C-alpha positions, 0 to 999 in steps of 0.5 A: 747537501740535500736537494731542494723538496721536489726537484730531483738531484742534477745529475752533473755529467748531462751539464758537462756534456753538450748536446750534438747537432741533431740529438735530443736532450735527455727529457725528449726535448728538441735542443733550442739551438736547432729549433732557432737555427729552424726558425731563422732558416725558415724566415729566410726562405720566406724573404727569398720567395718575397723577393722572388715573387716581387721580382716576377711581378715586376718583370712581368713572368705572371705573378699576380700582384696579390700573391706577391703581396702576400708573400711579402707580409709573410716575410714581414711578419716572420721578420717581426717575430723573429726580432721580438723573440731576439728582443726577449732573449736580449732581455733575459740575457740582461737579467741574468747578467745583473743577478748577483751570486 
């Protein structure tokens, strides 16, 4: 069986072996799941920072309203971005699951 013109043959050993945490893929790119996990952790940290800023503002611990609003907006925008990425992943999964092989 000849490979598709212009594409290298597939190395079957790379397909069977999962990429371990922290390990990079053979082409030097970071693992998609690690990137996704890091992004979710960053969004969670922004949400925690926003919650703390609002708490400091309400309790009068020196937080100004502009800093609190900025932190809340950062958390909101990050969450919206994560939801759009999730929607695209679900949409891609649905498209792949509808393919007939």
